[in-house]
N, C-alpha and C positions, 0 to 999 in steps of 0.2 A: 298541663304540658306533658304530653306523652312521648315516650321513646319508641323506637322500632320494636315490634313484637308485643306491645301492650294492648290492652283491651279497653273498649268503652261501650256503654250501653248495657252493661251487665246487670243493671237493675231490673231488666225485664225478666230475668231468671227468678227474681224474688217477687214477681208480680206487680212491679211498678207499672201503673197504666200510662204514665206520662214521662216525657223526657225531662229530667231535672237539670240537665246541662247541655251545652252546645259545644260541638267540636269544630274547630276551624284549623285548616292547614296553614302553617307558616312557611313551609317549604314544599317542594314536590314530594309526593308520597303515594303509596299504594295502600288501599284499604280493602279488606276482605270482609264481606258481610256473611255472617253465619246465621242461618235460620235457628230459631229457638229450639225446635225439636232436634235438629242436628247437633246443636251445642249440648243439649241434655244427654243425648246418646253418646257423644264423644266423652263427656265427663264420666259417664257410667262405664263405658267400655274401654277407655284408653287411660290406664293409670298414670302414664308419663305425662300426658296432656293434662290430666286432673291435677297433678302435682304442680305443673307450671302455672295453671290457672289459679290454684289455691295460693301459691307464692305471690302471684300478682295481687290477688284480693287482699292478702294480709299486708303487703307493702302499701297498696293503695289506701287501705284503711288507716294505717299509721300516718301516711301523708295527710290525709284529711284531718285527723286528730291534731297533727302538728300545725296545719293551716288554721284550724279553729282556735287553738291556743294562741297562735301568733296574732290573729285578728282581735282576740279579746284583750290581750295584755301588752301588745307592742304598738308603738307609734307607727304612722305610715312611713316615716323615714326608715325605721328598722325593718319594716315589712318589705319595702322596696329593696333594701340591701340584701335581705334574705332571698328574695326572688332572683335578683341578679346573680347571687352566688350559686343558687340552684341551677339557673340557666347555664352557668359556666361549669357545671358539674363539680363544684367544690365538695370535697369529702368522698368522692367516688374514686376508688383505686388510688387514693392518696395523690391525686394530681388535679390540676386546674386547667381546663381548656379555656383559653383566653378569648377565643373568637366565638361569638354567639351568632346564630342565624338571625337574619334581619328581623327586628321587632320594633314596633312603633310604641309611642307613649300611650296611646289609647289602650292597647293590649296590656301594657304594664299597669296602667291605672285600674283596669278591670281586675287584673290578677291581684293587685295590692288592696283594692277596695277603697280607692280614693279618686281624686280628679286628675285629669291630664295636666292641669296647671301645677298641681302639687308635685306630680312626678317630674315635670320639667324643672321645677325649682330644685328638687333634690338631685336630679341628674346633673344640673349645672354645679351644684355644691360638691357632689362627688367628683366631678371632673376637675374643679379648682383645687380640691384636696389631693388630687392624683390617684384616687381610688379606681377611676375608670378612664378609658379613652373612648371618645364617642364622636367619630366623624366619618359617617358612612357605614362603618362597622363598629361594633361594640366590643371592647376588650375590658375584662374585669380583672382587677389585681387582688391578690389575697389580702392586701391591706384593707379592703372594704369590710372584712370581718371585724375590724375595730369599731365600726358603727354599731354592730350587733352586741358586742361584748362590753362596750363602754357606754355609760349614760351621757 
């Protein structure tokens, strides 16, 4: 799940011959393609751009590590709660955006690493417990954090 101004496909700079991930747009967006040679030149010649790109890489690496730890040590219920909180921008600028762009259970299942039926089960459970509102649009309440911090 990328935000405006973020990069994908950066693995080619390290010599990755194949795509290791797929990007899908959930909302209307604009994508800019940068040729590898142009990117290398920009990184070499533009220190401000290099700093922005390096900050992205470090943040992206930390996110991948957190996702791996989450996958190894947490249940699919906790992973779903974490994904929903991340989609609602929990912890960014000390605020919670309650409305999330339209997302279906198939996408959530792929992000969590479980089946759509398990996502459906947990979404219904979260709704009954008042952690989320889910009728056309998805609203996440900070109380969903209780799923992550309590066993």
